[in-house]
C-alpha positions as CSV (number, residue, x, y, z in Angstrom):
1,M,-18.6,3.0,70.0
2,T,-17.9,1.7,66.8
3,T,-18.8,3.7,63.7
4,L,-20.3,2.7,60.7
5,T,-16.7,3.6,59.2
6,E,-14.8,1.0,60.8
7,H,-17.5,-1.8,60.1
8,T,-17.2,-0.7,56.1
9,E,-15.0,-2.8,54.1
10,P,-12.9,-1.8,51.4
11,K,-14.1,-3.3,48.3
12,P,-11.9,-6.4,46.7
13,V,-9.9,-5.6,44.0
14,P,-9.9,-8.1,41.1
15,G,-6.6,-10.2,39.9
16,A,-6.0,-12.5,37.1
17,K,-8.5,-14.7,38.5
18,Q,-11.3,-12.2,37.7
19,V,-9.6,-12.0,34.1
20,F,-9.6,-15.5,33.2
21,L,-13.5,-15.9,33.9
22,L,-13.8,-13.0,31.4
23,A,-10.9,-13.9,28.8
24,W,-12.1,-17.8,28.3
25,P,-15.4,-17.6,27.3
26,M,-14.3,-14.5,24.3
27,T,-11.5,-16.8,23.6
28,L,-13.6,-19.4,22.6
29,K,-15.6,-16.9,20.6
30,A,-12.6,-15.6,18.9
31,I,-11.7,-19.0,18.2
32,F,-15.0,-19.8,16.5
33,L,-15.1,-16.6,14.4
34,H,-12.1,-17.7,12.7
35,G,-12.6,-21.2,12.5
36,T,-16.6,-20.7,10.9
37,V,-14.3,-18.8,7.9
38,V,-12.3,-22.2,7.4
39,I,-15.1,-24.3,7.7
40,D,-17.2,-22.2,5.1
41,G,-14.4,-22.5,2.5
42,W,-13.5,-26.2,3.0
43,L,-17.5,-27.3,2.4
44,V,-17.6,-25.0,-0.5
45,S,-14.2,-26.8,-1.6
46,P,-16.2,-29.9,-3.5
47,L,-18.0,-27.8,-5.9
48,G,-14.3,-26.6,-7.2
49,E,-11.7,-23.7,-7.9
50,S,-14.3,-21.5,-9.5
51,S,-17.0,-21.5,-6.6
52,L,-13.8,-20.8,-4.0
53,A,-12.7,-17.9,-5.9
54,A,-16.2,-16.4,-5.9
55,M,-16.8,-17.1,-2.3
56,G,-13.1,-15.7,-1.8
57,L,-13.7,-12.7,-3.7
58,A,-17.7,-12.4,-2.1
59,A,-16.0,-12.6,1.5
60,A,-13.5,-9.9,1.2
61,L,-16.0,-7.3,-0.3
62,G,-18.8,-8.0,2.3
63,G,-16.1,-8.9,5.2
64,F,-15.4,-5.0,5.1
65,F,-18.3,-4.1,5.9
66,S,-18.5,-6.9,8.7
67,G,-15.3,-5.6,9.9
68,V,-16.3,-2.1,10.1
69,V,-19.3,-3.3,12.4
70,F,-16.8,-5.0,14.6
71,A,-14.3,-2.3,14.9
72,F,-16.7,0.1,16.1
73,S,-18.5,-2.9,18.6
74,S,-15.1,-3.0,20.1
75,A,-15.4,0.6,21.2
76,L,-18.7,0.0,22.5
77,Q,-17.2,-3.2,24.7
78,I,-15.1,-0.3,26.1
79,R,-17.6,2.7,27.0
80,T,-19.8,-0.2,28.0
81,A,-17.7,-1.6,30.7
82,Q,-16.8,2.1,31.6
83,A,-20.3,2.9,32.0
84,F,-20.8,-0.1,34.2
85,G,-18.4,0.6,36.5
86,T,-20.4,4.1,36.9
87,K,-24.0,1.6,38.1
88,D,-25.2,4.8,36.1
89,P,-28.4,3.5,34.2
90,V,-28.6,6.3,32.1
91,F,-25.4,6.3,31.1
92,R,-25.6,2.7,30.3
93,K,-28.6,3.0,28.0
94,S,-26.9,5.8,26.4
95,V,-24.0,3.3,25.3
96,L,-26.1,0.9,24.3
97,A,-28.5,2.8,22.0
98,S,-25.9,4.4,20.5
99,G,-23.7,1.8,19.5
100,L,-26.8,0.2,18.1
101,A,-27.5,3.4,15.8
102,I,-23.7,3.2,14.6
103,G,-23.8,-0.3,14.0
104,L,-27.3,-0.2,12.0
105,F,-26.3,3.0,10.1
106,I,-23.1,0.9,9.0
107,G,-25.0,-2.0,8.1
108,I,-27.8,-0.2,6.1
109,A,-24.6,1.9,4.6
110,G,-23.1,-1.8,3.7
111,V,-26.5,-3.3,2.0
112,V,-26.7,0.0,0.3
113,A,-23.5,0.1,-1.4
114,I,-23.7,-3.6,-2.1
115,A,-27.4,-3.3,-3.5
116,T,-25.2,-0.5,-6.1
117,F,-22.3,-1.4,-6.7
118,G,-21.4,-4.8,-5.7
119,K,-22.6,-6.3,-8.9
120,F,-20.4,-4.2,-10.5
121,L,-17.5,-5.1,-8.2
122,T,-17.8,-8.6,-8.7
123,T,-17.7,-8.5,-12.4
124,A,-15.0,-6.0,-12.5
125,L,-12.7,-8.0,-10.2
126,A,-13.5,-11.5,-11.5
127,P,-10.8,-13.5,-13.7
128,N,-14.5,-14.6,-15.6
129,P,-18.5,-14.6,-15.9
130,T,-18.7,-18.0,-13.9
131,V,-16.2,-16.3,-10.9
132,A,-18.5,-13.2,-11.1
133,A,-21.7,-14.8,-11.2
134,Q,-21.5,-16.9,-8.2
135,A,-19.5,-14.6,-6.2
136,W,-22.2,-11.9,-6.4
137,A,-25.1,-15.1,-5.4
138,Y,-22.6,-15.0,-2.7
139,L,-22.8,-11.3,-1.8
140,S,-26.5,-10.6,-2.7
141,I,-27.3,-12.6,0.4
142,F,-24.0,-11.8,2.7
143,S,-26.1,-8.6,3.0
144,I,-27.9,-10.0,5.6
145,V,-25.4,-10.8,7.7
146,I,-24.0,-7.7,7.3
147,M,-27.6,-6.4,9.1
148,A,-28.0,-9.5,11.6
149,E,-24.0,-8.8,12.8
150,A,-24.8,-4.6,13.2
151,V,-27.2,-6.0,15.8
152,G,-25.5,-8.8,17.5
153,Q,-21.4,-7.4,17.8
154,N,-22.7,-5.0,19.4
155,L,-24.6,-6.8,21.7
156,A,-22.2,-9.3,22.4
157,S,-19.9,-5.8,23.2
158,H,-22.6,-4.9,25.5
159,F,-22.6,-8.1,27.6
160,N,-18.8,-8.2,27.5
161,G,-18.9,-4.2,28.8
162,C,-21.1,-6.2,31.7
163,G,-18.8,-8.7,32.6
164,Q,-21.3,-11.2,31.4
165,T,-18.8,-12.6,28.4
166,K,-20.4,-16.1,28.2
167,L,-23.7,-15.2,26.7
168,P,-22.1,-14.2,23.4
169,L,-20.2,-17.4,23.5
170,Y,-23.4,-19.4,23.9
171,G,-24.2,-17.1,21.0
172,Y,-21.9,-18.8,18.7
173,C,-22.2,-22.5,20.1
174,L,-25.8,-22.3,18.7
175,S,-25.2,-20.6,15.3
176,V,-21.7,-22.5,14.5
177,P,-23.4,-26.0,14.8
178,L,-26.3,-24.5,12.6
179,N,-23.9,-23.4,10.3
180,I,-22.3,-25.6,9.2
181,L,-25.4,-27.8,8.9
182,A,-27.7,-25.6,7.3
183,S,-24.3,-25.2,4.4
184,V,-24.1,-28.4,4.3
185,V,-27.7,-28.9,3.0
186,L,-28.0,-26.3,1.2
187,I,-24.3,-26.3,-0.7
188,H,-25.4,-29.5,-1.7
189,G,-29.3,-30.1,-1.9
190,L,-29.4,-33.4,1.0
191,W,-32.3,-35.2,2.2
192,G,-34.2,-33.9,-1.0
193,G,-33.4,-30.0,-1.0
194,P,-32.3,-27.8,-3.9
195,A,-29.1,-27.6,-4.5
196,F,-28.1,-23.5,-4.4
197,G,-24.0,-24.5,-4.7
198,I,-22.0,-21.3,-3.2
199,A,-25.3,-19.4,-2.7
200,G,-26.4,-22.1,0.0
201,A,-23.0,-21.6,1.9
202,A,-24.4,-17.6,2.2
203,M,-28.0,-18.9,3.0
204,G,-26.6,-20.9,6.3
205,S,-24.4,-18.0,7.6
206,A,-27.1,-15.8,7.4
207,L,-29.8,-18.0,8.7
208,A,-27.0,-18.7,11.9
209,I,-26.2,-15.1,11.9
210,L,-30.1,-14.3,12.5
211,I,-30.7,-16.7,15.7
212,Q,-27.5,-16.0,16.8
213,A,-29.1,-12.1,16.7
214,A,-32.2,-13.4,18.3
215,F,-30.8,-15.3,20.6
216,L,-28.5,-11.9,22.3
217,T,-31.8,-9.7,21.7
218,V,-33.5,-12.0,24.4
219,Q,-30.7,-12.2,26.6
220,L,-30.4,-8.5,26.5
221,H,-34.3,-8.0,27.2
222,R,-33.7,-10.7,30.3
223,T,-31.1,-8.9,31.6
224,D,-31.2,-5.5,31.1
225,G,-34.9,-5.0,30.0
226,Q,-35.6,-2.2,32.8
227,L,-33.1,-0.1,30.5
228,R,-35.6,1.1,28.5
229,Y,-37.6,2.7,31.0
230,V,-35.1,4.9,31.8
231,Q,-35.8,8.4,31.6
232,G,-33.1,10.7,29.6
233,W,-29.9,10.1,28.2
234,R,-26.7,11.0,29.2
235,N,-25.3,14.2,27.1
236,G,-28.8,15.7,27.3
237,T,-30.1,14.8,24.4
238,F,-29.5,11.7,21.9
239,Q,-27.9,13.4,19.3
240,K,-25.2,15.3,21.8
241,T,-24.9,11.4,23.1
242,L,-24.1,9.6,20.3
243,L,-22.2,12.6,18.8
244,R,-19.8,11.6,22.5
245,H,-20.1,8.0,21.8
246,V,-18.7,9.2,18.1
247,N,-16.0,10.9,19.8
248,F,-15.1,7.6,21.9
249,S,-15.1,5.6,19.0
250,W,-13.6,6.0,16.1
251,P,-9.7,6.3,16.8
252,I,-10.8,3.3,17.7
253,A,-12.4,1.9,14.6
254,V,-9.9,3.3,12.7
255,T,-7.0,1.5,15.0
256,F,-8.8,-2.2,14.3
257,V,-9.9,-1.5,10.2
258,S,-6.3,-0.3,10.2
259,A,-4.5,-3.4,11.1
260,N,-7.1,-5.4,9.0
261,F,-5.9,-3.7,6.0
262,A,-2.9,-3.2,6.8
263,S,-2.6,-7.4,7.1
264,R,-4.0,-7.4,4.1
265,V,-1.8,-5.7,1.9
266,S,1.3,-7.7,3.6
267,M,-0.5,-10.5,2.7
268,L,-0.5,-9.1,-1.4
269,I,3.1,-8.5,-1.1
270,Y,4.1,-11.8,0.5
271,S,2.4,-13.7,-2.6
272,Q,5.6,-12.3,-4.5
273,M,8.0,-14.2,-2.9
274,N,9.1,-17.5,-4.1
275,L,6.4,-20.1,-3.8
276,A,7.7,-22.5,-0.7
277,A,8.3,-18.9,1.3
278,F,4.6,-17.9,-0.2
279,A,3.2,-21.1,1.2
280,A,4.5,-21.0,4.5
281,M,3.6,-17.6,5.2
282,T,0.2,-18.2,4.3
283,L,-0.1,-21.6,6.4
284,I,1.7,-19.9,9.8
285,M,0.0,-16.4,9.4
286,P,-3.5,-17.8,10.2
287,W,-2.0,-19.1,13.3
288,V,-0.4,-16.2,14.3
289,M,-4.2,-14.9,14.3
290,V,-6.0,-18.1,15.9
291,A,-3.0,-18.6,18.7
292,G,-2.7,-14.9,19.3
293,T,-6.3,-14.6,20.2
294,I,-5.3,-16.3,23.9
295,G,-3.2,-13.3,24.3
296,M,-5.0,-10.5,22.7
297,Q,-8.5,-11.3,24.6
298,W,-6.6,-11.8,28.4
299,A,-5.3,-8.1,27.3
300,Q,-9.0,-6.9,26.2
301,A,-10.5,-9.0,29.5
302,T,-7.7,-6.7,31.5
303,G,-9.2,-3.5,29.7
304,I,-12.9,-4.3,30.3
305,L,-11.8,-4.4,34.3
306,V,-9.8,-1.2,33.8
307,A,-12.9,0.7,32.8
308,Q,-15.1,-0.9,35.2
309,L,-12.5,-0.3,38.2
310,L,-12.6,3.8,36.6
311,G,-16.3,3.9,36.4
312,E,-16.3,3.0,40.3
313,K,-13.5,5.7,40.9
314,R,-11.3,3.3,42.8
315,S,-7.8,4.5,44.0
316,E,-4.7,4.7,41.8
317,A,-3.6,1.7,44.5
318,D,-6.4,-0.7,43.3
319,L,-5.8,0.2,40.2
320,D,-1.9,-0.9,40.0
321,R,-2.4,-3.9,42.4
322,F,-5.3,-4.9,39.6
323,L,-2.9,-3.7,36.4
324,S,-0.1,-5.7,37.8
325,A,-1.6,-9.3,38.8
326,S,-3.5,-9.4,35.6
327,W,0.2,-8.2,33.5
328,R,1.9,-11.1,35.8
329,A,-0.5,-13.8,34.3
330,A,-0.7,-12.3,31.2
331,F,3.1,-13.6,30.2
332,V,1.5,-16.7,31.3
333,A,-1.1,-16.4,28.2
334,A,2.0,-15.6,26.0
335,T,4.1,-19.0,26.7
336,L,0.7,-21.0,26.0
337,V,0.7,-18.4,22.4
338,A,4.9,-19.0,22.1
339,L,4.2,-23.1,22.6
340,V,1.7,-23.3,19.6
341,Y,3.6,-21.8,17.4
342,M,6.8,-24.0,18.2
343,L,4.5,-26.8,17.5
344,I,3.7,-25.4,14.5
345,C,6.9,-24.1,13.3
346,L,8.9,-27.6,14.7
347,T,6.7,-30.0,13.5
348,P,5.4,-29.2,10.5
349,G,4.7,-32.6,9.4
350,L,2.7,-33.7,12.0
351,L,-0.5,-31.2,10.8
352,Y,0.9,-31.0,7.1
353,P,2.4,-34.5,6.3
354,S,2.0,-33.4,2.5
355,L,4.5,-30.5,2.3
356,G,7.6,-30.3,0.8
357,P,10.7,-30.1,1.9
358,E,11.7,-26.4,1.5
359,T,8.4,-25.7,2.6
360,R,9.1,-27.5,6.0
361,S,12.3,-25.4,6.2
362,V,11.0,-21.9,5.8
363,L,8.5,-23.0,8.5
364,M,11.0,-24.0,10.8
365,S,13.6,-20.6,10.5
366,F,10.2,-18.8,11.9
367,A,10.7,-20.7,15.2
368,L,13.0,-17.9,16.7
369,I,10.8,-15.2,15.9
370,L,8.1,-16.4,17.1
371,L,9.4,-17.9,20.3
372,I,9.8,-14.3,20.8
373,L,7.2,-12.3,19.3
374,P,4.2,-12.8,21.9
375,F,5.8,-11.6,24.8
376,P,6.2,-7.9,23.1
377,K,3.3,-8.6,21.6
378,Q,1.5,-9.0,24.6
379,S,3.0,-6.4,27.2
380,N,1.4,-3.4,24.4
381,A,-1.7,-5.6,24.5
382,I,-2.0,-4.7,28.0
383,C,-1.1,-0.9,27.6
384,G,-3.4,-0.2,24.7
385,N,-6.0,-2.0,26.4
386,T,-5.4,0.1,29.9
387,L,-5.4,3.4,27.4
388,R,-8.4,2.6,25.7
389,A,-10.1,1.9,28.6
390,S,-9.4,5.8,30.3
391,G,-10.1,7.1,27.2
392,D,-7.0,7.7,25.6
393,T,-8.4,6.4,22.2
394,V,-6.2,9.1,19.9
395,Y,-2.7,8.2,21.5
396,V,-3.3,4.6,21.5
397,M,-4.6,4.6,17.8
398,H,-1.2,7.3,16.7
399,I,0.7,4.1,17.3
400,F,-1.0,1.3,15.8
401,V,-1.8,3.0,12.5
402,W,1.9,5.0,11.9
403,S,4.3,1.6,13.0
404,Q,2.4,0.2,10.7
405,W,2.3,2.2,7.6
406,L,5.2,4.1,8.4
407,F,7.6,0.9,9.5
408,R,5.9,-2.7,8.7
409,V,3.8,-2.3,5.2
410,P,7.0,-0.2,3.7
411,A,9.8,-2.2,5.5
412,T,8.1,-5.8,4.0
413,A,7.7,-4.4,0.4
414,I,11.2,-2.7,0.1
415,A,12.6,-6.3,2.2
416,V,10.2,-8.2,-0.3
417,L,10.3,-6.3,-3.7
418,Y,13.7,-4.6,-4.1
419,F,16.3,-6.8,-1.6
420,D,14.7,-10.3,-1.7
421,V,15.9,-11.1,1.9
422,P,14.9,-14.4,3.5
423,P,11.5,-15.1,4.9
424,A,12.4,-15.4,8.5
425,W,13.9,-11.9,8.3
426,V,10.2,-10.6,6.4
427,L,8.4,-12.6,9.5
428,S,10.9,-10.5,11.9
429,L,9.5,-7.2,11.0
430,M,6.0,-8.1,13.0
431,L,8.8,-8.7,15.8
432,W,10.2,-5.7,15.4
433,E,7.0,-3.5,14.9
434,E,6.6,-4.6,18.5
435,F,10.0,-3.1,19.7
436,L,9.2,-0.1,17.6
437,K,6.0,0.5,19.8
438,F,6.9,-0.8,23.1
439,P,9.1,2.3,24.5
440,V,5.9,4.8,23.3
441,F,3.2,2.8,24.6
442,H,5.0,1.8,28.1
443,H,6.1,5.1,28.7
444,R,2.5,5.9,28.5
445,L,1.1,3.7,31.0
446,L,3.7,4.9,33.1
447,R,3.6,7.8,33.4
448,G,0.1,7.4,35.4
449,D,-2.2,9.6,34.1
450,W,-4.7,6.8,32.5
451,K,-5.6,6.1,36.2
452,R,-6.8,9.9,37.1
453,S,-9.2,10.1,34.1
454,D,-12.6,10.9,34.6
455,V,-14.3,8.2,32.2
456,A,-17.7,9.2,32.9
457,M,-17.7,12.4,31.0
């Protein structure tokens, strides 16, 4: 007699294909996100340098709160993947409600802070009253963007954690063209409408992000509307559930905020280099970020699937097979990133024909470092996202924060401010930071504790 056990097929183990299906919409969404900032600057540039300076100042102030929202939403993405793997509707509802509550709290705190201190800060930091007035006009409207992102970013992370990464991409495909069109009309007063100048750029962004948040809200009702009727909370009460979510999220949020702040401080230090070197750094760093999203989104997709597999309580052998397949394919992504860097460094005249010969020479000197950088960075990212997926968030936070603030930032300051080392050596500190993180990340991963983590706690 054949038993039921003999007919039971083992669950298939996801592979590189499943990672790719998650990663490519996340990659395009990230590129859209970075590209929007560039487009806004391009649209405002005809208004003159004062308007550009005002937008930069206002975006820096408002972007702090947007960055905190994004940081906590990244934690929601991982926690959602864990809950999705358990197939527990109470767990899924609890994670979504906690993430939205934190996001709305940050959004409200941001709006209150801008209303209270925004005008004072723009006046104190702006070089003249004209720039201050324009910056305040932009920042006051940007408050709407912060509140809409408090909803939209968290809903996007919910969908990513559930493996539905195309829905956030569709939201960006809807909002980005709308942002461009509305901003052009409102900035310059086309078709007989009023010209709001720099405030029009903020209005266009606010309109676009509101539409995006509304789209994602409708999609949430369509795909997971039944969660509203689920009774109970994961940890007994909502207060305890929220506290558990905060305990999981804060190390991830600190990691993202620290990385963003370290990058800004580094750019301020780069500004003390000679003109050609600083120009080269200014040109290459956005490419490091944009092209690097290919590898980083692959690592995040890997983390989502690891969290889902851990939620399903899959065997250690299944986890090993999946991670090995994803890791091998990750080096293809790293190779693509390296090729993009080579194209920019070795043929700068194609993208920037007006660059001077000294700046081109500096860009070309970056080639070897940027050829190597994607590979240890990709491997470290796989480790970091896998460990986060298992709940080992504090350890990952320590690696990132201390490598940034005990090594890269002070080493950059010493190299630029005291020793005036060549630009390529300054850039190489990013590579040395990855080498520094490499053994501590890989030792922790190879130890294997993450495979036995109970993510349903």
